[in-house]
N, C-alpha and C positions, 0 to 999 in steps of 0.2 A: 707299552706296545712296541713290539719288534719291526724293525724297517724290512724285515725280509717279506718278500713279495708271498700274497695270499696263494692258498692252491686255487681260487676261483682267477686271479688276475694272470697266473701261469697257464692256464687252461685256454682263456681268451687269449692269450698271447700266442699260443700254438695253434689256434684252432682246433682244439680237440675238445670233446666233452667228456669228463672223468667220471667214472661211475665211484659210487660211494662205497663200494667194496674194495676198490684199488687203494684208497686212502688209508693213511695208517691208523692203527685204531687208537684213539687219544680222546680223553676225556675234556671236555671245553673248559674253560677256568671258571665260568660262573657256575657249573654244576657243583651239588654237593651239600651240604649243611651249613648253615651261617647263622651268626648269634649277634645280637643288637644289646647295649647297655642297660635297656628294660628288661632284659632276660627273655626278651622271645627270639625264638628261631625260624627261619624259612629253609625248605628242601626243594632244592631247584634241580629240574633235568632239562638238557637242553638237545632237541632232536635237529637232525643233518639239517632240516630247511631253517633252522634257527629260532623256531618256537618254542618259549620256554614254559615248562609247565611245574606246578608244585604246590606246595602247602605251605601257609603261615600259622604257626601256632604261638598263640600270644598268653602272657601272664596278666596283661593290662586290660580294662575295660570287661566285655564280655568273655570269658577266658575261653578257650578252645582253638580249633583249627577252620582256616578259610582256605576258600579256593583261590589260585595264582596262575595267571597266564601273562605271557609277554613275548618280546623280541630280541634277540641280538644278533650279530653278524656272526655267522656258524664258523667262518673260517677264522675268526681271530686267535689268536695263541699268547700266552704270556712268556716273556723271554727265559731262556736257559740258558747259563745260568743266571739270578737277578742281576740286573743292571742298575745305571744311576740315571735318575730323571726319566723315567720312562713314562709315555702317555698312557692314558687308561681307555678301556674299552665300554663305549656308551650302551647302553640298554635300558629297557622300559618293561614295567611289570604292572599288572592289572590285578586289582584284588576287590572281592566283594565279601562284605565283611558276614553274612550269613555263616554261623557255624555248622559246619557240614558233619560236626561228630555228637551233636545234640538235637532233640526233638523240636518240632516247631512249637511246642506248649510251653518250651522255656525261653520263645522267642521276646527282646524287647526291641527300643528303637533302634538300637545301634544294628540290628542284622540287615536293615535296608541302606545302611551306609557303603559308599566304596572308596577306593583310593586310587590314585594313580602315583605308581611308585617309580621313581626315574634316577638317572645318575650313571656313574661310571665304575667297573670295576678297577681295580689299582692294582697290578702285580706287588709281591714283595720285591724291595729297591732299596738303594741307598740315595737319598734325597741331599743335594750338594747345591749350594746357592753360595753367593759373593756374601761376605760380612756374616756369617754364620757358620758354625760347626756342622758337619754334616751328622746324620742321624739316618735310622733305618727304621722303614715301616713294613709291617707286615700285609699279607694280602688283605685289601679292604674294598667294601661295597661303601661309597659314598653316595647318598640317596637323598633326594626331596620327595616328601612323602605329602603330598594333596589330598587330603580327607575331605572328601565332599558328605558332610553331614546331612542327610537330605530328609531326616523327620526330628522331633524330639525326644529327648533322655533326659529325664529328672535328673539334676543334678551335674549335668555334662552339658548339654545342648536345650536352652529356653526356647530358641528360636531356630525355624528352619526355612529354605536350606541357608547352612553358613559354610565357611572354607576354613579348614585348619592345615597350614603350611609347617612343615616341622622338617628339620634334618637329621637323618639316622645314619650313623655308622655300623656296618655288620664286620665281623671277623670269623675266621672258621673256630675261634676257640671262645667258648660262653666266659664272661667276666668269673672271678673266683666267689663272687659273692652270690652268683644265681644257682638256684637248685636246678636240678634237670627237668626240661618238660619233652614230653614226646607227642608227637602227632595224633589225634584222636582218630580213631576208626569211623568212616562215613556211616550215618544211618540213612533210612529210605526218606526221600522227600519229593513231595508232589507242587508242581508249580501251581500257584495260584492267583498270581497277578495277572492283570490284561497286559499284553504287549502294548506297549506306547512308542518303542523305541525304531520298529521296525518300517521301511521307509526311504524316501530321498528326502535329506536336509541340505539347506543351500544358505549361503550369503550373498547377495546380488554381487557378480563380478567376484567372488572370492572363493572360500572353501565350499565343498560340496561332499556330502557323505552318503553312499550307499549303505543302509545297514540291513542285515537280516537277522533276528533274535531266536535263538531256540529254546523254547520252554523245556526242553526235556535235560538239556545241558548247563543251561544258563549262560552260553558263549553267543558272542555276537561278531559276524564276520562282514566282510564286505570289500567297498572299494573307497579311496578318496582322493578326491583330485583339487589341487592348488593351483593358481594362475602361473603357467611358465615351468611347470614340474612335471615329473612324470606321475604315471598314475601309483598312488599307492594302495597296498594291501592293508586290511584291517581284522583285526582281533581285538576280543575283548569279552567283558562280564557285566551282566546287568542284573537288577533288583528284581527277583521272581516272587517275592513275600506280599501277597496283598494286604494292603494298609489295616484292613479288618481283623486281623490278627493280632495287631499290638495297638489294643484300644487306648492304653494310657499314652499314646506319642501321636502326635499329628504329623502325618506323613507329607511334605509338603510336593515332592517329584518322585517318579521314577529313575531311580540313579543307575547311570552306566558310565563305565570306566574302559578306554579302549587305546590301543598302540596302532600307529599307522606307520608302515614302513616300506621303503622301497628293498625289495629282497635282492636286488644286485648290487646293495648300498655295502662297500667293504669300510669300514672303519678305518683298516690302515692306510688306505690308498686316496680317501676323500676328504673335501676340506669343509663341505657344507654339509647340513644336517640330512640325515636317511630316517631318522625315527623322530615320530611324534608322539607324546601324551597326550591325553585327554581325560578328565574327569568331570562329570555334572551330571544333568537329568533334565528328564520331560517332566515340566510342570502338570499338576493333576486339574488345577485350574484354568491352563492355557496350555494344552495340550498340542497346540499346532507349534509349539515354542522348545528350542531345545539350547538351554545355556551350558556353556561349558567353560572350562579354564583349561588352557592349551599350551604346552610348552615343546621348545625345541631342544636337542642336545648336540653336544660335539666332544670329541677329542682333546682333552687338557691333560697336562702335568699336574702331578700332586699340588703345587703350590700355585696353580691359577685354576683349582677347582671351583673357585666361586663364581668363575663364568662359564661353568660346563651347562648352564640351561638357561632358558626364558621362560617367561610367564606371563601370559596375556587372557583376557576376558572376550570369549565371542560367542554370538549369539546368532542361533541358525532359525529359519523357519521352513515349515512341513511343504514340500513341492508335490507331494505324492504321500 
């Protein structure tokens, strides 16, 4: 990442409010199409408020396209021209693995699952470290995929819920062994699951979540508070498919994946975490309990990217 001050920091220093129309028109470095080594692709768009929307299209598992939402610092820019040992831009993505381009009659248990995708955008750059030859890397997304398998699927998940962690790398160009994959067109879908996510959830003396789930879009919005920290905004997705529609699978929980973020967080200027990711669910047998995997992110250089995230287990109780 460049050390040049962000538009947000300049505006704050001058005591001005900059209209979006006055800013130069430029694509966010996270925007566009990305490919991984499993021949999957994700198409992302970043809004002026930093909200990331898109579609993930996979060749693996239940092949098809799934909805994506998340957040990234909207003022972050990649250095031009490419430089040496530049820090990454942290971001979080939420994926609900219901296929938006296929009818519910084709659903299997994996349609209930969610993932918290989180990590960093690393710009194209030269890596130079002591006692090793310099080398170049292309634009890369370095991600931790924390997949919450909330239901059983024969041959994949014999028990539920379970969590699969996986590191993924995305680049602008698909590997030469991959055939092309095109996002599918959405088909009509009607929410069929009871909303067990909405409400206030808390840990005594710790994290509190106020969540509202929208049964029409599948999105979750709200507010999060942590001791000694500013209030965070919440966006995410949840499982809207009733367990009865996948009779060959045991659905253990209503899965939910969230991004918690400080809208004033500028990754170029801040050292502490301003983005948190969450993946988990509300148990169908214990509806007053929300079990989550939760992580924080920070900006690091390419060679230190193994320290970019933390991972912890939290359990919240319903307050109302």
